C-alpha positions in Angstrom: 0.0 0.0 0.0 2.7 2.6 0.8 4.2 2.1 -2.7 0.8 2.7 -4.3 0.3 5.9 -2.3 3.8 7.2 -3.2 3.2 6.3 -6.9 -0.1 8.3 -6.8 1.6 11.3 -5.1 4.3 11.2 -7.8 1.6 11.2 -10.5 -0.3 14.1 -9.0 2.9 16.2 -8.5 4.0 15.4 -12.1 0.6 16.4 -13.4 0.7 19.6 -11.5 4.3 20.3 -12.8 3.1 19.7 -16.3 0.1 22.0 -15.8 -2.4 19.2 -16.2 -3.6 20.0 -12.6 -4.1 23.3 -10.9 -3.1 24.1 -7.3 -6.8 23.8 -6.5 -7.0 20.4 -8.2 -4.0 19.2 -6.2 -5.5 20.4 -3.0 -8.9 18.7 -3.9 -7.1 15.5 -4.6 -5.3 15.5 -1.3 -8.4 16.3 0.7 -10.2 13.4 -1.0 -7.2 11.0 -0.5 -6.9 8.8 2.6 -3.5 8.6 4.1 -4.4 5.3 5.8 -1.6 2.8 5.2 0.8 5.6 4.0 4.4 5.7 5.3 5.5 8.8 7.4 6.7 10.7 4.3 3.6 10.1 2.2 1.4 11.0 5.1 3.3 14.3 5.6 3.1 15.1 1.8 -0.7 14.5 1.7 -1.1 16.7 4.8 0.9 19.5 3.2 -1.1 19.2 0.0 -4.3 19.4 1.9 -3.2 22.8 3.1 -1.5 23.8 -0.1 -2.9 27.4 0.0 -2.2 27.9 3.7 1.4 26.5 3.4 2.0 28.5 0.2 3.2 25.4 -1.7 3.6 26.1 -5.4 5.0 24.3 -8.4 8.4 25.6 -7.3 8.3 23.2 -4.5 7.5 20.0 -6.5 11.1 19.0 -6.9 11.6 19.0 -3.2 8.7 16.7 -2.7 9.7 14.4 -5.6 13.3 14.2 -4.1 11.8 13.1 -0.8 9.9 10.3 -2.6 13.2 8.8 -3.6 14.3 8.5 0.1 13.3 6.2 2.9 10.3 7.7 4.7 12.1 9.0 7.7 14.8 10.6 5.5 12.1 12.1 3.3 10.5 13.7 6.4 13.9 15.1 7.4 14.4 16.4 3.8 11.1 18.4 4.1 12.1 19.7 7.5 15.4 21.0 6.1 13.7 22.6 3.1 11.1 24.1 5.4 13.8 25.7 7.5 15.1 27.5 4.4 11.7 28.6 3.3 11.2 32.4 3.2 7.5 32.7 4.0 7.4 36.5 3.8 8.9 36.6 0.3 6.6 33.8 -0.9 3.5 35.4 0.6 4.4 38.8 -0.9 5.0 37.2 -4.3 1.6 35.5 -4.2 -0.5 38.2 -2.6 -2.4 38.9 -5.9 -2.8 35.3 -6.9 -6.5 34.2 -6.9 -5.8 30.9 -5.2 -3.0 31.9 -2.7 -3.9 35.6 -2.2 -6.6 35.1 0.5 -4.1 33.1 2.6 -1.2 35.5 2.1 -3.1 38.4 3.6 -3.4 36.7 7.0 0.2 35.5 6.8 1.6 38.9 6.0 -0.5 40.5 8.8 1.1 38.0 11.3 4.6 38.6 10.0 4.4 42.4 10.3 
């Protein structure tokens, strides 16, 4: 089962990267997808994708998630933690403030950061 979930995550991320899915489509997929039986990394990715707008995850982040799929689960989680530590929330929120999908989330984030 974990391999099937990882394969599905890879497919969804690849479809998003190729513009066959929108950010909203990815988020809808994640919300409709059970993480039951998923390993720690796949579960974390599904959780992140469910909050895609709130976490300001964009196509720029896909490679990080795909790289993590190549690692054992615990190392994948660590890989995301390291990437998250280097994530500039204020810059991302500022860049996305006028985006129809991300914009509503950025307003609250920017208020908190100022």
